[in-house]
Structure formats: C-alpha cells, structure tokens
N, C-alpha and C positions, 0 to 999 in steps of 0.2 A: 855649766848647765843651770838654768834658772831655778830658783828655789821652789816655785810652784810645781814645775815639771819634775824636779827631783823628788818632791814629796809624793806626787802622783805615781811615779815609777816605783818608789819604795813600797807604797801601799799595794799597788797592783802585783808586785813581786811576792807579796805575802801569800797570794793564791797558789802559785806553783810550789812555794815552800811548804804550805799546808798539805798539798797533794802528795808531796814527798813522804809524808808520814803514813800514807795509806797502807803501804806494804807492812810496816811494823804493826799497825793497829789490826790489820786483817789477820796476820799470822799469830798474833799474841792474844787477841780478844774475841775473835769471831769464829763461828762454826766453820769447819773445813769443808771444802768442795761445794760451796754455795755462792759462786761468783755472781750469778744473775740475781739471786735473792738479795745479795749484798748491794748490787747496783741499784735495785729497786728501793731498798731501805735507805740508801744514801739520798736518792732523789725525791721520792714521793712524799715522805713525811715532811721534809724540809719545804717542798713546794706548797703543800697544803697549809703548813704553818704560816708561810709568807702570804698566801692568799687570804687566810683568816686575818692576818695583821693588816694588810693593805686594803682589803675589801674592795678590790677593783678587778673586774674581768675584762678580757679583750673586747673590742668592738670593731665591727666592720671587717676589713681585710686582715686585721690583726689576729683574728681567730686562726686563720690558716698560716699566717706568718709565725705565730707563737708555736704552732705544731711543727712547722718546718725547722725552726731554730731549736726547739726542744729535741727533735729527732737528731739533728746534726750534733749538737753539743752534749746531749745526754743519752737519748734513746738508742741511737746507733753506736755512739762512741763507747759507752760502757761495755755492752756485750762484745763488740769487736776487740776492745782492749783486753778483756778477760780471756777471750778465746785465744788471742795471740800469745798471752802470757802462759797459758796452759799447754800450748802446743810447741812453742819454740824453746830451745835450750838457752840456759844462762840468761844474759841480758840482751839477747838479740832483739826481742820485742821492743825494748827501750831504745836500742840503736836505730831500728827502723822508724820508730815513732819520732826520733829526734830530727827527722827531715821535715818536721812541721814548718819551720821557718821558710824552707824552700817552697813548700806547697803554698803557703800564704803569700810569698813574694809573687808567684805566678798568678794566683787568684786575685790578689790586690791590683795587679797590673790590668787584668781583664775587667774587673767590676768596680774598682775604686779609682782608677787612674793614677795609682802610685807607681811611678816608673822604677823598675829594678835597676840597681847600679851594680857595678862590678864588686864594690866593697860589700854590698849586701849579700851577693851570691857567695863570695869568699867567706864572709862571716858565718853564713848558714852552713857551709861545708865544714868550717872549723868547729862549730858547735856540735855537729854530728860526730866529727872525729874525736872531740874531747869526751863526749858521752860514751862513745864506743870503748875508749881506753879505760873508762871508769867501770863499766858494767859488763862488757863482753868478756866471757870466759871461753874455755875450750869449746870449740864448735862441735855440735852433735849432728845428727842426721837432718838433712834439709826437709822441711815440711812446707809444702806449697800452700796449704790452707792457712797455716799459721802466718806465713809471710804476707799472704793476701789480706788476712785479717788485720795484721799490724799496719800495713799500708792503708787499709780502709779506715781504721780508727784514726790515724794521723790525718788523712784527707778529710774525714768527717768533721773533726774538731777544727781543722783549718778553715773549711768552708763555713762552719758555724761562726767562727771569728769574723770572717770577711763579710758575711751577710748580716751579722749583728751590727757591724759597722755601717754597712750600706743602708740598711733600713732604719737605723736609729731607734728612736722610741716614739710612741704616740705623744701628742701634746699633753703636757702635764704629768706624764708618767715618769717616775724616777727609776734608777737601776734596780731598786728593791722590787718594784712591781714587775719589771721585765724578768728578773731572776725567778720570781715565784711562778710566772707563766711557764717558763721554759722547764723548770724542775718538775712541775706538775705534769706537763705534757710528756716529758721524757720518761718520768716514772710510770705513767699510765701505759706508755708504749712497751716498757720492759716487763710490767707485771704479768700479762698473759704469756709471754715467752718464758719467764721464769717458772710459772706454774706448769706449763707444758713440758719443759725440759727437765726441771729439777723436782717437780712434784710439790706436795704440801710443804708449807714453811716448817723449819725445824723448831724443836723446843729450845727456848732461850733461858739461860741463867743470868745472874746479875752481871757477870763479867761481859757476857755477850751484849746485854742491853746497854751497858756503859760504852762499849765500843761503838754501837750503832748510834747512840746519842751524840758522841763526838763526831762521827762521820757525817751525820745529818746536819748538825748545827755548825760546827767549826769548819770541817773539811769540805762541806758542800754549800750550805746556805750563805755563810759569811764569805767563804772563798770565792764562790761564783759571783756574789754581789760585787766584791772587789775586782774580779776579772772583767765583768761586763761594764763596771764603772770605768775601768782603765781603757777599755775599748772605745768608750765614748769620748775620752780625753786625749788618746794617743793614736798614732797611726797603727793600722792592723799589723804591719810588719814589725814595728818596735815592740808591740805587745807580745807577739808570738816568740820573739827572741828571749823573753823571760822564761819560756818553757823549760829549757835545760836545767833550771834551778830545781825542778822536781826530782830527777834522778840523782842530782848532786846531794840534795837533802836526804834522800833515801840512803845513799851511801854513808853519809855522816852519821845518821841515826843508827844504821847497822853497825858502824864502828863503835859508837858511844854506848849504845844500849844492848847490843847483841854480841859484842866482842868480835865482830868481823874485822879481820886485818885489812889494812889498805897498803898495797904494794907501791913502790915508787912510781911505776908506770900509771897507776890509778891516780896518784897525787898529781902527776903531770897532766893527765886527762882532765882532772878537776880544774886545774889552772887554765887549761886551754878553753874548756867549756865556759868557765866563769868570765874569762877574758872576752869570749865571743858574745856573751850576754851583755857585758858592758859596751862592747863595740856596737852592738845592735841598737843602743840608745843614743849614741853620739851623733849629733847632727840631725836627729829626727825631731822636728818641731811638733808642738801640740796640734791635735786635730779633734775638734769638737764634733759631737754627734748632731746630725741634721734632724730636724723634725721629720716625721715619717711622710709628711705630705710633700716634701721637696726632694728632688733628685737632680743630679748633675745632668746637663743636657747632652754631654758626650762622655767619652771615657778618659780624656786627658785631664791633667791636674788643674788646668786653668778653667775647665768647665764647671768645677765645683765652687769657684771663687765667688760667683754671684749668687749662690744658693742662700736661701734664708736661713738664719741661725736661730736656735732656740734662746730663750731668755737665760736659761741655765748656762749656756756656753759663753754668753757675753758678760755674765755677772762676775764682778771682781771678787776675789777672796784671798785671804792670806794663806800661805802654804801650811802653816801650823794649825790654824783654827778651822779653815774651810775644809781641809782634807780629813782631819780627825773627827769633825762633827757631822759629816754628811749622813752617816747612818742614823744618828739621833734626829737630824732634820727630817729624814724620811719618816721616822716614827712619829715625830711631832705633826707632820703633815697628815698622817693617817688619823691621829687623834682629832685634829681640827675638822677633817671630813666627817668624823663620827658626830 
C-alpha cells in the first residue's frame, strides 16, 4: 500500500475510533435519558465554532446541498441512531448498523460508478458478522420501530457518505469548511426535535460540561473533519469499511475502563471485523474529490476519468507532512482570508 494512502487511511480511521468512545463518555459523563439533547450538543456548538473559525458561508446551490448533507450525516443520523439504541436489546442496533458498507456499495454503484465486486460484498458480510459476534447478546423481544430506526440510521449515514463524495466541495473550500456547514445544519435540525421531545435542557455540572466539550471538539469537530477529508481522498466504499472500528473500539474501552469481560467468541468477532476492515482497503486506489461544478457524464467508472480535478487533488504532498499538517493549513488559510 502506498505511503500516502496508508497515512490517509490511518488518519481517516481515527474518526470511527473516536466515535467508539461515545458510549463510554455518554454513560459516564452526561445526563441520563437525553439522547436528542446530546446529539444537538455534539453537532451545533462544533458547527458554530467551525463557522466562526472559517468565516465562510455556502453560496448558490451549496445552501441546499449543505442542508441535505447535514441532514443525512447528522440531523437524521443522530436521532435514528439513539432511537434504535433505546429500543433494541443488547448490541442489535450496532449489528444492524454494521451493514453500512453494503448500503454504500449499492449507492456508490448507482451514483458514483464504483462497481461492486464479489470481494467487496463478502467483505461487507464478514464485517457485519464480526461486529455481531462482538456486541450481540441474548436476543430480546423484536421491536419493529427499533429495527427500522437502525436501518434508517445506517442508510442515512451511508447516503451522506456517497453524496459527500459525489458533490465534492466548492472551489477553494477545504474539509474544515464543509464540516462546519454540515454540523451546523444538522444541529439546527435536531434542536427543535430535542426541545419538543425532551423539553428544556437539563442543568449541567462540571462533569457534564467536560463530556460535552470532548464530544463537540474531539468526537465531532475533529472526527468529522477527518471523515470528510478521507471521503475526498478515498473511494466511498473503502471509507465506509472503516466503520466497524467504532464498535470494536467501544468494546475495548468497555473492557479496559469499565471492566466488561470479553469472551472468546467476542475476540473472534473482533478479529473478523478488523480483518474485514483491512480487506476493505486492499486494492482500493485513491479517489480525489471533484470540484462541485464537475460531474461524471455517466454512471460508469470511465465517465469520471475526464472530469476536472481540483488543485488540491493534484497537489503532491508527503505522507508524513501533508497529512499531519492539513488542519493547520486550513487554519492558516482562514487567517490569511482575515
């Protein structure tokens, strides 16, 4: 695997690894029974902070694109995810959500011209199997609403990944700008739902505030920046195969910090899921983000070959310096604009 691509995959993988800490932080630091408020606090403060930092608003059709992407990746995804987690037993929600790579494989074939292969399909099935062995416990009563919510959250995030890839970014806008737009749009969509369903915000102590600061900055702002950055440099399918790292991280944190035992079958599941994650990266070449004004003329892979590419995509960079410094370059660009 090329050094540049290996560094890109490693940095992108930090996003689902960070998301794997959400359960620990939520249960140990945050108020109980406030999933929608927590979703809003993850997205909206982080989005507003990035808007203040980048000082760039959408223009033209990017107003509605930012709302659509914010709804898919944040505004719909968070509530559906929390609803499924509350209504389904054990880790069933995580198991259903682990079919994300299969969702993306189908959507990428329709909208990006990424042809699905037998290896991709088998790898997606293996990832779901591995996650199920790690998190699925004794089955409880079947809850249709919970299952639909879990499928909906997985489909929403998968569609958001594919359309983030398809639409790219506006000329001159980096991943940090796009992240701020989506988090703000998603948080604003969640806010009225949280107020209607859960009522007024709860009183917060220092521990709660520390948890929300971590979720907003590390778990959301930085993690989604890395995720959207990865979507711009990798194929949509290879990005989504990093998703199983989230429940695997949650299981490891539960073992290390909460004393939750890991049975041999769970260790086997972790090995299978991690192997599927690695297999999802093998043979997948880099795929740069197109400027928003260019689209493939057809749906086949060859149709995108002649599309114009952004300067950022063609710019050479070293794997160590270019990847590690991109966030600081975004900040420097903001300072120059000021």
